[in-house]
C-alpha positions in Angstrom: -21.4 -2.9 1.4 -22.1 0.4 -0.6 -20.7 2.4 2.5 -17.7 0.4 2.9 -16.8 0.8 -1.1 -17.6 4.6 -0.2 -15.2 4.6 2.5 -12.5 3.0 0.1 -13.4 6.1 -2.4 -12.6 8.7 0.5 -9.7 6.8 1.7 -8.4 6.7 -2.0 -8.6 10.4 -2.3 -6.7 11.1 0.9 -4.0 8.8 -0.3 -3.8 10.7 -3.6 -2.4 13.7 -1.6 0.8 12.2 -0.4 3.8 14.2 -1.1 5.5 11.5 -3.3 2.7 11.8 -5.9 3.2 15.5 -5.9 6.7 15.1 -6.4 5.9 13.0 -9.8 4.8 16.5 -11.3 7.8 18.6 -10.4 9.4 19.1 -13.8 12.1 20.9 -12.6 13.6 17.4 -12.0 14.5 15.4 -14.8 11.8 12.4 -15.3 14.5 9.7 -14.8 15.6 11.3 -11.4 11.8 11.3 -10.4 12.0 7.5 -10.8 15.0 7.0 -8.4 12.9 5.4 -5.8 11.8 2.3 -7.9 14.5 0.0 -6.5 13.2 0.5 -2.7 9.5 -0.6 -4.0 11.0 -4.2 -5.0 9.8 -5.7 -1.6 6.1 -4.7 -2.4 5.7 -5.5 -5.8 7.3 -9.0 -5.6 5.8 -9.7 -2.0 2.1 -8.8 -3.6 2.8 -11.6 -6.1 3.5 -14.3 -3.3 0.5 -12.7 -1.5 -1.8 -13.7 -4.4 -0.5 -17.1 -4.7 -0.1 -18.0 -1.1 -2.7 -16.1 1.1 -5.4 -14.7 -1.1 -5.7 -17.8 -3.6 -7.7 -20.9 -1.9 -8.1 -23.6 -4.5 -11.6 -25.8 -4.5 -13.4 -23.5 -2.3 -17.0 -23.5 -3.0 -17.7 -20.0 -2.3 -18.7 -17.4 -5.0 -16.6 -14.5 -3.4 -13.7 -16.8 -3.0 -13.8 -17.9 -6.6 -13.9 -14.2 -7.7 -10.5 -13.9 -5.5 -8.9 -16.8 -7.0 -9.9 -15.4 -10.7 -8.3 -11.9 -9.5 -5.1 -13.6 -8.2 -4.3 -15.3 -11.5 -5.2 -11.9 -13.3 -2.5 -10.3 -11.4 0.0 -13.5 -11.2 2.6 -12.1 -13.8 2.4 -8.3 -13.6 5.7 -8.5 -11.7 7.5 -9.6 -14.7 6.8 -6.2 -16.3 8.3 -4.6 -13.1 11.5 -6.4 -13.8 11.7 -5.2 -17.3 11.3 -1.7 -16.1 14.0 -2.3 -13.7 16.3 -3.1 -16.5 15.0 -0.2 -18.8 15.4 2.2 -16.3 19.2 1.1 -15.9 19.0 -0.1 -12.4 20.1 -3.6 -13.4 23.6 -2.7 -12.7 26.2 -5.3 -11.4 25.4 -5.7 -7.6 26.8 -8.6 -5.3 24.2 -10.7 -4.4 25.3 -10.1 -0.7 24.6 -6.6 -1.1 21.4 -7.0 -2.8 20.3 -9.1 0.3 21.3 -6.2 2.5 19.4 -3.8 0.4 16.1 -5.4 0.4 16.2 -6.1 3.9 17.7 -2.7 5.0 16.3 -0.2 7.5 15.4 1.8 4.5 12.7 -0.7 3.2 11.3 -1.6 6.4 7.9 0.1 5.8 7.7 -1.1 2.3 8.4 -4.7 3.3 5.6 -4.6 6.0 2.8 -3.6 3.2 2.5 -7.4 2.4 3.4 -9.0 5.8 1.0 -7.3 7.7 -1.8 -7.5 5.0 -1.1 -11.3 4.7 -1.5 -11.6 8.7 -4.8 -9.8 8.6 -6.1 -11.7 5.7 -4.6 -15.3 6.5 -7.8 -16.6 7.6 -10.3 -14.3 7.3 -13.8 -14.8 5.5 -13.7 -14.0 1.7 -15.7 -10.5 2.0 -12.8 -9.3 4.2 -10.4 -10.5 1.5 -12.4 -8.8 -1.2 -11.9 -5.4 0.7 -8.5 -5.6 1.3 -8.0 -6.3 -2.4 -10.2 -3.6 -3.5 -8.2 -1.2 -0.9 -4.8 -2.2 -2.4 -6.1 -2.0 -6.3 -7.6 1.5 -5.2 -4.0 2.4 -3.6 -2.3 1.2 -6.9 -4.6 3.1 -9.2 -3.5 6.4 -7.3 -0.1 5.5 -7.9 -0.2 4.5 -11.7 -2.2 7.5 -12.3 0.3 10.2 -10.6 3.4 8.5 -12.3 1.9 8.5 -15.7 2.9 11.9 -17.1 6.6 10.9 -15.7 6.4 7.7 -17.6 5.1 9.5 -20.9 8.0 11.5 -20.9 10.4 8.9 -20.2 9.2 6.9 -23.3 9.2 10.1 -25.5 12.8 11.0 -24.6 14.2 7.2 -24.6 11.9 5.6 -27.4 11.4 2.9 -24.9 8.3 1.3 -23.5 7.5 0.6 -19.8 5.0 -1.9 -18.9 4.6 -2.2 -15.3 4.7 1.8 -14.6 3.2 2.5 -18.0 0.0 2.5 -19.9 0.2 -1.5 -20.4 -0.5 -2.1 -16.2 -3.1 0.6 -16.5 -5.1 -0.6 -19.3 -4.9 -4.5 -17.6 -5.9 -3.4 -14.6 -9.0 -1.6 -15.6 -9.9 -4.9 -17.7 -9.7 -7.0 -14.8 -12.9 -9.2 -13.6 -13.6 -7.3 -10.4 -14.1 -4.3 -12.4 -17.1 -5.5 -14.8 -20.1 -4.1 -14.0 -21.6 -7.9 -13.1 -18.9 -8.3 -10.4 -19.3 -4.6 -9.1 -22.8 -4.9 -8.8 -22.7 -8.3 -6.8 -20.1 -7.1 -4.3 -22.0 -3.7 -4.1 -25.4 -5.9 -3.1 -23.9 -7.7 -0.4 -25.3 -7.4 2.9 -22.7 -7.0 5.9 -23.5 -8.1 9.5 -22.5 -5.7 12.2 -19.3 -7.6 12.8 -18.4 -7.6 9.1 -18.7 -3.9 9.0 -16.1 -3.5 11.8 -13.9 -6.0 9.9 -14.1 -4.3 6.6 -13.4 -0.8 7.9 -10.3 -2.4 9.9 -9.0 -3.7 6.6 -9.4 -0.7 4.7 -7.8 1.5 7.5 -4.8 -1.2 7.4 -4.3 -1.2 3.8 -4.1 2.6 3.4 -2.3 3.1 6.6 0.5 0.5 5.1 0.3 2.2 1.8 0.9 5.7 3.3 3.9 4.4 5.3 5.6 2.7 2.1 5.0 5.9 0.1 6.5 8.2 2.6 9.2 5.9 3.1 9.7 6.2 -0.5 9.9 9.9 -0.5 12.2 10.1 2.4 14.8 7.7 0.4 14.1 10.0 -2.7 15.2 12.8 -0.6 18.4 10.9 0.3 19.3 9.9 -3.3 18.6 13.7 -4.4 20.6 14.6 -1.7 23.7 12.8 -2.8 23.3 13.9 -6.0 23.3 17.4 -4.8 19.9 18.5 -6.2 18.0 18.2 -2.7 17.4 22.1 -3.2 15.1 21.4 -6.1 12.6 19.4 -3.6 10.3 21.7 -1.4 7.7 20.6 0.7 4.9 19.6 -1.8 
């Protein structure tokens, strides 16, 4: 299992080099404007909550790995509520017709973002627990990169607005670090699992899938960011990072 965990680390490093994360550090653009992509990620955040409840979680399973998965899904159960709070704090909770909201969520602009949870659900629906564990570890690694990259922007926003951000701020990062799957005991247990040749192939496939989906999602968010800045006549501030 150790080589699979190393592969996740390698993919995580590659993922951290995406243009969107470099954009977060562009201080020529106001902090609030570096968050204009946030509404576009709603299908991922809300979809992941459903993924935990309806796909990853399997009650009554007599399997230690599945028990660990179930525990993790409960630990992640309420994070979407922080996202809704941050949406309000960022000022995106303006009046919008319900039909327009539906058009936005299922628009072409969120196509790749919607696919993340859809494809992960399809890949893990009947998969054995070790494949699901690796998929979750890959998702968590991708989220960690995003939270780390956005941290300076959130710190600046909290300073100038005297408001607190929960999903994109330290609250989320600290809670993620305290999850049971990050304990030394659980990490050691997972690391010592011996994989069959078939499991090695399937876990690698899961890792590749998750990081490709998240890469496509982040690139889509960057494209939508460019469009929004263009509307605000600030596209000249964005370069190729």
